[in-house]
PyMOL Python script that loads the backbone (N, CA, C, O; Angstrom):
from pymol import cmd

cmd.read_pdbstr("""\
ATOM      1  N   MET A   1      -3.720  65.467  15.317  1.00  0.00           N
ATOM      2  CA  MET A   1      -4.595  64.770  14.394  1.00  0.00           C
ATOM      3  C   MET A   1      -3.980  64.872  12.994  1.00  0.00           C
ATOM      4  O   MET A   1      -4.093  65.899  12.325  1.00  0.00           O
ATOM      5  N   ASN A   2      -3.335  63.799  12.570  1.00  0.00           N
ATOM      6  CA  ASN A   2      -2.689  63.766  11.265  1.00  0.00           C
ATOM      7  C   ASN A   2      -3.352  62.681  10.426  1.00  0.00           C
ATOM      8  O   ASN A   2      -2.988  61.508  10.519  1.00  0.00           O
ATOM      9  N   VAL A   3      -4.316  63.069   9.617  1.00  0.00           N
ATOM     10  CA  VAL A   3      -5.074  62.127   8.798  1.00  0.00           C
ATOM     11  C   VAL A   3      -4.583  62.234   7.361  1.00  0.00           C
ATOM     12  O   VAL A   3      -4.433  63.330   6.821  1.00  0.00           O
ATOM     13  N   THR A   4      -4.333  61.072   6.748  1.00  0.00           N
ATOM     14  CA  THR A   4      -3.836  61.070   5.375  1.00  0.00           C
ATOM     15  C   THR A   4      -4.944  60.687   4.390  1.00  0.00           C
ATOM     16  O   THR A   4      -5.949  60.078   4.758  1.00  0.00           O
ATOM     17  N   LEU A   5      -4.728  61.058   3.146  1.00  0.00           N
ATOM     18  CA  LEU A   5      -5.665  60.695   2.090  1.00  0.00           C
ATOM     19  C   LEU A   5      -5.734  59.174   1.940  1.00  0.00           C
ATOM     20  O   LEU A   5      -6.798  58.622   1.659  1.00  0.00           O
ATOM     21  N   ARG A   6      -4.618  58.511   2.124  1.00  0.00           N
ATOM     22  CA  ARG A   6      -4.581  57.042   2.028  1.00  0.00           C
ATOM     23  C   ARG A   6      -5.487  56.402   3.088  1.00  0.00           C
ATOM     24  O   ARG A   6      -6.205  55.444   2.804  1.00  0.00           O
ATOM     25  N   GLN A   7      -5.446  56.939   4.302  1.00  0.00           N
ATOM     26  CA  GLN A   7      -6.303  56.424   5.372  1.00  0.00           C
ATOM     27  C   GLN A   7      -7.774  56.655   5.042  1.00  0.00           C
ATOM     28  O   GLN A   7      -8.604  55.771   5.257  1.00  0.00           O
ATOM     29  N   LEU A   8      -8.095  57.819   4.530  1.00  0.00           N
ATOM     30  CA  LEU A   8      -9.483  58.118   4.178  1.00  0.00           C
ATOM     31  C   LEU A   8      -9.971  57.229   3.043  1.00  0.00           C
ATOM     32  O   LEU A   8     -11.108  56.758   3.069  1.00  0.00           O
ATOM     33  N   ARG A   9      -9.120  56.995   2.048  1.00  0.00           N
ATOM     34  CA  ARG A   9      -9.493  56.099   0.950  1.00  0.00           C
ATOM     35  C   ARG A   9      -9.735  54.685   1.470  1.00  0.00           C
ATOM     36  O   ARG A   9     -10.655  54.002   1.020  1.00  0.00           O
ATOM     37  N   ALA A  10      -8.917  54.254   2.409  1.00  0.00           N
ATOM     38  CA  ALA A  10      -9.087  52.927   2.995  1.00  0.00           C
ATOM     39  C   ALA A  10     -10.427  52.838   3.718  1.00  0.00           C
ATOM     40  O   ALA A  10     -11.134  51.837   3.593  1.00  0.00           O
ATOM     41  N   PHE A  11     -10.777  53.870   4.466  1.00  0.00           N
ATOM     42  CA  PHE A  11     -12.042  53.868   5.194  1.00  0.00           C
ATOM     43  C   PHE A  11     -13.228  53.878   4.237  1.00  0.00           C
ATOM     44  O   PHE A  11     -14.200  53.153   4.449  1.00  0.00           O
ATOM     45  N   VAL A  12     -13.159  54.685   3.197  1.00  0.00           N
ATOM     46  CA  VAL A  12     -14.240  54.732   2.206  1.00  0.00           C
ATOM     47  C   VAL A  12     -14.410  53.370   1.548  1.00  0.00           C
ATOM     48  O   VAL A  12     -15.536  52.903   1.377  1.00  0.00           O
ATOM     49  N   ALA A  13     -13.315  52.733   1.182  1.00  0.00           N
ATOM     50  CA  ALA A  13     -13.388  51.405   0.565  1.00  0.00           C
ATOM     51  C   ALA A  13     -14.001  50.399   1.528  1.00  0.00           C
ATOM     52  O   ALA A  13     -14.792  49.550   1.118  1.00  0.00           O
ATOM     53  N   LEU A  14     -13.646  50.487   2.794  1.00  0.00           N
ATOM     54  CA  LEU A  14     -14.192  49.578   3.800  1.00  0.00           C
ATOM     55  C   LEU A  14     -15.700  49.770   3.946  1.00  0.00           C
ATOM     56  O   LEU A  14     -16.448  48.794   4.020  1.00  0.00           O
ATOM     57  N   VAL A  15     -16.138  51.002   3.987  1.00  0.00           N
ATOM     58  CA  VAL A  15     -17.572  51.290   4.118  1.00  0.00           C
ATOM     59  C   VAL A  15     -18.332  50.840   2.868  1.00  0.00           C
ATOM     60  O   VAL A  15     -19.397  50.231   2.967  1.00  0.00           O
ATOM     61  N   ARG A  16     -17.787  51.138   1.714  1.00  0.00           N
ATOM     62  CA  ARG A  16     -18.469  50.780   0.460  1.00  0.00           C
ATOM     63  C   ARG A  16     -18.575  49.275   0.261  1.00  0.00           C
ATOM     64  O   ARG A  16     -19.607  48.783  -0.196  1.00  0.00           O
ATOM     65  N   THR A  17     -17.520  48.541   0.599  1.00  0.00           N
ATOM     66  CA  THR A  17     -17.517  47.098   0.362  1.00  0.00           C
ATOM     67  C   THR A  17     -18.112  46.316   1.522  1.00  0.00           C
ATOM     68  O   THR A  17     -18.646  45.224   1.328  1.00  0.00           O
ATOM     69  N   GLY A  18     -18.023  46.866   2.720  1.00  0.00           N
ATOM     70  CA  GLY A  18     -18.597  46.204   3.881  1.00  0.00           C
ATOM     71  C   GLY A  18     -17.720  45.154   4.530  1.00  0.00           C
ATOM     72  O   GLY A  18     -18.142  44.498   5.482  1.00  0.00           O
ATOM     73  N   SER A  19     -16.497  44.981   4.028  1.00  0.00           N
ATOM     74  CA  SER A  19     -15.611  43.995   4.655  1.00  0.00           C
ATOM     75  C   SER A  19     -14.153  44.361   4.420  1.00  0.00           C
ATOM     76  O   SER A  19     -13.803  45.012   3.436  1.00  0.00           O
ATOM     77  N   PHE A  20     -13.311  43.921   5.356  1.00  0.00           N
ATOM     78  CA  PHE A  20     -11.879  44.150   5.220  1.00  0.00           C
ATOM     79  C   PHE A  20     -11.328  43.385   4.021  1.00  0.00           C
ATOM     80  O   PHE A  20     -10.452  43.883   3.314  1.00  0.00           O
ATOM     81  N   THR A  21     -11.835  42.186   3.793  1.00  0.00           N
ATOM     82  CA  THR A  21     -11.356  41.365   2.677  1.00  0.00           C
ATOM     83  C   THR A  21     -11.616  42.051   1.342  1.00  0.00           C
ATOM     84  O   THR A  21     -10.705  42.201   0.528  1.00  0.00           O
ATOM     85  N   ALA A  22     -12.853  42.464   1.121  1.00  0.00           N
ATOM     86  CA  ALA A  22     -13.213  43.104  -0.147  1.00  0.00           C
ATOM     87  C   ALA A  22     -12.502  44.446  -0.318  1.00  0.00           C
ATOM     88  O   ALA A  22     -12.049  44.776  -1.414  1.00  0.00           O
ATOM     89  N   ALA A  23     -12.405  45.205   0.750  1.00  0.00           N
ATOM     90  CA  ALA A  23     -11.740  46.508   0.664  1.00  0.00           C
ATOM     91  C   ALA A  23     -10.254  46.351   0.364  1.00  0.00           C
ATOM     92  O   ALA A  23      -9.695  47.115  -0.423  1.00  0.00           O
ATOM     93  N   SER A  24      -9.619  45.375   0.981  1.00  0.00           N
ATOM     94  CA  SER A  24      -8.191  45.170   0.725  1.00  0.00           C
ATOM     95  C   SER A  24      -7.960  44.723  -0.715  1.00  0.00           C
ATOM     96  O   SER A  24      -6.978  45.125  -1.339  1.00  0.00           O
ATOM     97  N   ARG A  25      -8.847  43.906  -1.236  1.00  0.00           N
ATOM     98  CA  ARG A  25      -8.733  43.503  -2.648  1.00  0.00           C
ATOM     99  C   ARG A  25      -8.925  44.702  -3.570  1.00  0.00           C
ATOM    100  O   ARG A  25      -8.196  44.871  -4.547  1.00  0.00           O
ATOM    101  N   HIS A  26      -9.904  45.523  -3.251  1.00  0.00           N
ATOM    102  CA  HIS A  26     -10.194  46.706  -4.063  1.00  0.00           C
ATOM    103  C   HIS A  26      -8.999  47.662  -4.099  1.00  0.00           C
ATOM    104  O   HIS A  26      -8.697  48.252  -5.136  1.00  0.00           O
ATOM    105  N   LEU A  27      -8.331  47.807  -2.966  1.00  0.00           N
ATOM    106  CA  LEU A  27      -7.206  48.739  -2.862  1.00  0.00           C
ATOM    107  C   LEU A  27      -5.860  48.098  -3.205  1.00  0.00           C
ATOM    108  O   LEU A  27      -4.835  48.778  -3.257  1.00  0.00           O
ATOM    109  N   HIS A  28      -5.873  46.783  -3.437  1.00  0.00           N
ATOM    110  CA  HIS A  28      -4.642  46.043  -3.753  1.00  0.00           C
ATOM    111  C   HIS A  28      -3.618  46.143  -2.625  1.00  0.00           C
ATOM    112  O   HIS A  28      -2.433  46.383  -2.857  1.00  0.00           O
ATOM    113  N   VAL A  29      -4.107  45.953  -1.396  1.00  0.00           N
ATOM    114  CA  VAL A  29      -3.240  45.908  -0.219  1.00  0.00           C
ATOM    115  C   VAL A  29      -3.616  44.678   0.593  1.00  0.00           C
ATOM    116  O   VAL A  29      -4.672  44.086   0.375  1.00  0.00           O
ATOM    117  N   THR A  30      -2.759  44.295   1.524  1.00  0.00           N
ATOM    118  CA  THR A  30      -3.085  43.169   2.390  1.00  0.00           C
ATOM    119  C   THR A  30      -4.127  43.601   3.417  1.00  0.00           C
ATOM    120  O   THR A  30      -4.303  44.790   3.684  1.00  0.00           O
ATOM    121  N   GLN A  31      -4.809  42.616   3.982  1.00  0.00           N
ATOM    122  CA  GLN A  31      -5.785  42.924   5.033  1.00  0.00           C
ATOM    123  C   GLN A  31      -5.088  43.560   6.228  1.00  0.00           C
ATOM    124  O   GLN A  31      -5.635  44.451   6.877  1.00  0.00           O
ATOM    125  N   SER A  32      -3.884  43.097   6.508  1.00  0.00           N
ATOM    126  CA  SER A  32      -3.116  43.647   7.616  1.00  0.00           C
ATOM    127  C   SER A  32      -2.802  45.126   7.387  1.00  0.00           C
ATOM    128  O   SER A  32      -2.908  45.939   8.305  1.00  0.00           O
ATOM    129  N   ALA A  33      -2.419  45.466   6.168  1.00  0.00           N
ATOM    130  CA  ALA A  33      -2.123  46.866   5.843  1.00  0.00           C
ATOM    131  C   ALA A  33      -3.379  47.727   5.958  1.00  0.00           C
ATOM    132  O   ALA A  33      -3.331  48.844   6.474  1.00  0.00           O
ATOM    133  N   LEU A  34      -4.491  47.204   5.477  1.00  0.00           N
ATOM    134  CA  LEU A  34      -5.759  47.932   5.562  1.00  0.00           C
ATOM    135  C   LEU A  34      -6.155  48.145   7.022  1.00  0.00           C
ATOM    136  O   LEU A  34      -6.557  49.241   7.411  1.00  0.00           O
ATOM    137  N   SER A  35      -6.039  47.109   7.805  1.00  0.00           N
ATOM    138  CA  SER A  35      -6.361  47.206   9.226  1.00  0.00           C
ATOM    139  C   SER A  35      -5.493  48.256   9.911  1.00  0.00           C
ATOM    140  O   SER A  35      -5.976  49.026  10.742  1.00  0.00           O
ATOM    141  N   GLY A  36      -4.223  48.281   9.562  1.00  0.00           N
ATOM    142  CA  GLY A  36      -3.314  49.274  10.131  1.00  0.00           C
ATOM    143  C   GLY A  36      -3.706  50.692   9.758  1.00  0.00           C
ATOM    144  O   GLY A  36      -3.650  51.595  10.592  1.00  0.00           O
ATOM    145  N   LEU A  37      -4.101  50.889   8.514  1.00  0.00           N
ATOM    146  CA  LEU A  37      -4.537  52.217   8.077  1.00  0.00           C
ATOM    147  C   LEU A  37      -5.774  52.671   8.845  1.00  0.00           C
ATOM    148  O   LEU A  37      -5.873  53.828   9.253  1.00  0.00           O
ATOM    149  N   ILE A  38      -6.711  51.753   9.035  1.00  0.00           N
ATOM    150  CA  ILE A  38      -7.938  52.095   9.766  1.00  0.00           C
ATOM    151  C   ILE A  38      -7.618  52.400  11.227  1.00  0.00           C
ATOM    152  O   ILE A  38      -8.163  53.344  11.798  1.00  0.00           O
ATOM    153  N   LYS A  39      -6.743  51.612  11.828  1.00  0.00           N
ATOM    154  CA  LYS A  39      -6.350  51.868  13.223  1.00  0.00           C
ATOM    155  C   LYS A  39      -5.659  53.218  13.360  1.00  0.00           C
ATOM    156  O   LYS A  39      -5.907  53.951  14.317  1.00  0.00           O
ATOM    157  N   GLU A  40      -4.788  53.548  12.402  1.00  0.00           N
ATOM    158  CA  GLU A  40      -4.112  54.851  12.425  1.00  0.00           C
ATOM    159  C   GLU A  40      -5.125  55.987  12.290  1.00  0.00           C
ATOM    160  O   GLU A  40      -5.015  57.008  12.969  1.00  0.00           O
ATOM    161  N   LEU A  41      -6.101  55.806  11.418  1.00  0.00           N
ATOM    162  CA  LEU A  41      -7.144  56.821  11.239  1.00  0.00           C
ATOM    163  C   LEU A  41      -7.938  56.993  12.528  1.00  0.00           C
ATOM    164  O   LEU A  41      -8.194  58.119  12.956  1.00  0.00           O
ATOM    165  N   GLU A  42      -8.323  55.891  13.142  1.00  0.00           N
ATOM    166  CA  GLU A  42      -9.064  55.955  14.404  1.00  0.00           C
ATOM    167  C   GLU A  42      -8.239  56.662  15.475  1.00  0.00           C
ATOM    168  O   GLU A  42      -8.762  57.474  16.238  1.00  0.00           O
ATOM    169  N   HIS A  43      -6.964  56.349  15.525  1.00  0.00           N
ATOM    170  CA  HIS A  43      -6.090  56.985  16.516  1.00  0.00           C
ATOM    171  C   HIS A  43      -5.969  58.488  16.235  1.00  0.00           C
ATOM    172  O   HIS A  43      -6.027  59.304  17.155  1.00  0.00           O
ATOM    173  N   GLY A  44      -5.801  58.841  14.967  1.00  0.00           N
ATOM    174  CA  GLY A  44      -5.665  60.248  14.601  1.00  0.00           C
ATOM    175  C   GLY A  44      -6.905  61.066  14.898  1.00  0.00           C
ATOM    176  O   GLY A  44      -6.815  62.243  15.247  1.00  0.00           O
ATOM    177  N   LEU A  45      -8.067  60.435  14.758  1.00  0.00           N
ATOM    178  CA  LEU A  45      -9.334  61.123  15.029  1.00  0.00           C
ATOM    179  C   LEU A  45      -9.806  60.932  16.463  1.00  0.00           C
ATOM    180  O   LEU A  45     -10.749  61.584  16.910  1.00  0.00           O
ATOM    181  N   ASP A  46      -9.140  60.029  17.180  1.00  0.00           N
ATOM    182  CA  ASP A  46      -9.492  59.686  18.555  1.00  0.00           C
ATOM    183  C   ASP A  46     -10.947  59.227  18.662  1.00  0.00           C
ATOM    184  O   ASP A  46     -11.698  59.662  19.534  1.00  0.00           O
ATOM    185  N   VAL A  47     -11.321  58.321  17.732  1.00  0.00           N
ATOM    186  CA  VAL A  47     -12.676  57.774  17.726  1.00  0.00           C
ATOM    187  C   VAL A  47     -12.637  56.382  17.102  1.00  0.00           C
ATOM    188  O   VAL A  47     -11.857  56.124  16.185  1.00  0.00           O
ATOM    189  N   GLN A  48     -13.476  55.498  17.603  1.00  0.00           N
ATOM    190  CA  GLN A  48     -13.588  54.163  17.015  1.00  0.00           C
ATOM    191  C   GLN A  48     -14.551  54.237  15.839  1.00  0.00           C
ATOM    192  O   GLN A  48     -15.720  54.585  16.008  1.00  0.00           O
ATOM    193  N   LEU A  49     -14.060  53.910  14.646  1.00  0.00           N
ATOM    194  CA  LEU A  49     -14.875  53.981  13.439  1.00  0.00           C
ATOM    195  C   LEU A  49     -15.457  52.636  13.052  1.00  0.00           C
ATOM    196  O   LEU A  49     -16.487  52.566  12.382  1.00  0.00           O
ATOM    197  N   VAL A  50     -14.794  51.565  13.478  1.00  0.00           N
ATOM    198  CA  VAL A  50     -15.177  50.222  13.067  1.00  0.00           C
ATOM    199  C   VAL A  50     -15.342  49.350  14.303  1.00  0.00           C
ATOM    200  O   VAL A  50     -14.487  49.338  15.189  1.00  0.00           O
ATOM    201  N   GLU A  51     -16.448  48.623  14.350  1.00  0.00           N
ATOM    202  CA  GLU A  51     -16.647  47.658  15.429  1.00  0.00           C
ATOM    203  C   GLU A  51     -16.031  46.338  14.989  1.00  0.00           C
ATOM    204  O   GLU A  51     -16.468  45.730  14.012  1.00  0.00           O
ATOM    205  N   ARG A  52     -15.019  45.906  15.716  1.00  0.00           N
ATOM    206  CA  ARG A  52     -14.315  44.677  15.354  1.00  0.00           C
ATOM    207  C   ARG A  52     -14.796  43.532  16.226  1.00  0.00           C
ATOM    208  O   ARG A  52     -15.113  43.707  17.403  1.00  0.00           O
ATOM    209  N   SER A  53     -14.841  42.358  15.618  1.00  0.00           N
ATOM    210  CA  SER A  53     -15.182  41.153  16.378  1.00  0.00           C
ATOM    211  C   SER A  53     -14.295  40.024  15.886  1.00  0.00           C
ATOM    212  O   SER A  53     -13.820  40.044  14.751  1.00  0.00           O
ATOM    213  N   THR A  54     -14.077  39.050  16.736  1.00  0.00           N
ATOM    214  CA  THR A  54     -13.281  37.889  16.345  1.00  0.00           C
ATOM    215  C   THR A  54     -14.218  36.780  15.921  1.00  0.00           C
ATOM    216  O   THR A  54     -15.365  36.712  16.361  1.00  0.00           O
ATOM    217  N   ARG A  55     -13.724  35.926  15.076  1.00  0.00           N
ATOM    218  CA  ARG A  55     -14.562  34.820  14.604  1.00  0.00           C
ATOM    219  C   ARG A  55     -14.492  33.661  15.536  1.00  0.00           C
ATOM    220  O   ARG A  55     -15.135  32.638  15.298  1.00  0.00           O
TER     221      ARG A  55
END
""", "prot")
cmd.dss("prot")
cmd.show_as("cartoon", "prot")
cmd.util.cbc("prot")
cmd.orient("prot")
């Protein structure tokens, strides 16, 4: 379990803003980068933190 501060900041931003778009803008990263950070965090903790759906 290797969790980074960057991953935690990404998760906090996602929770606070409620969307990947807003969180990525807040953190000045692409949505793809944010999604990757969240996936890495989920993998490191071995738990699903975000329910994803397709449009």
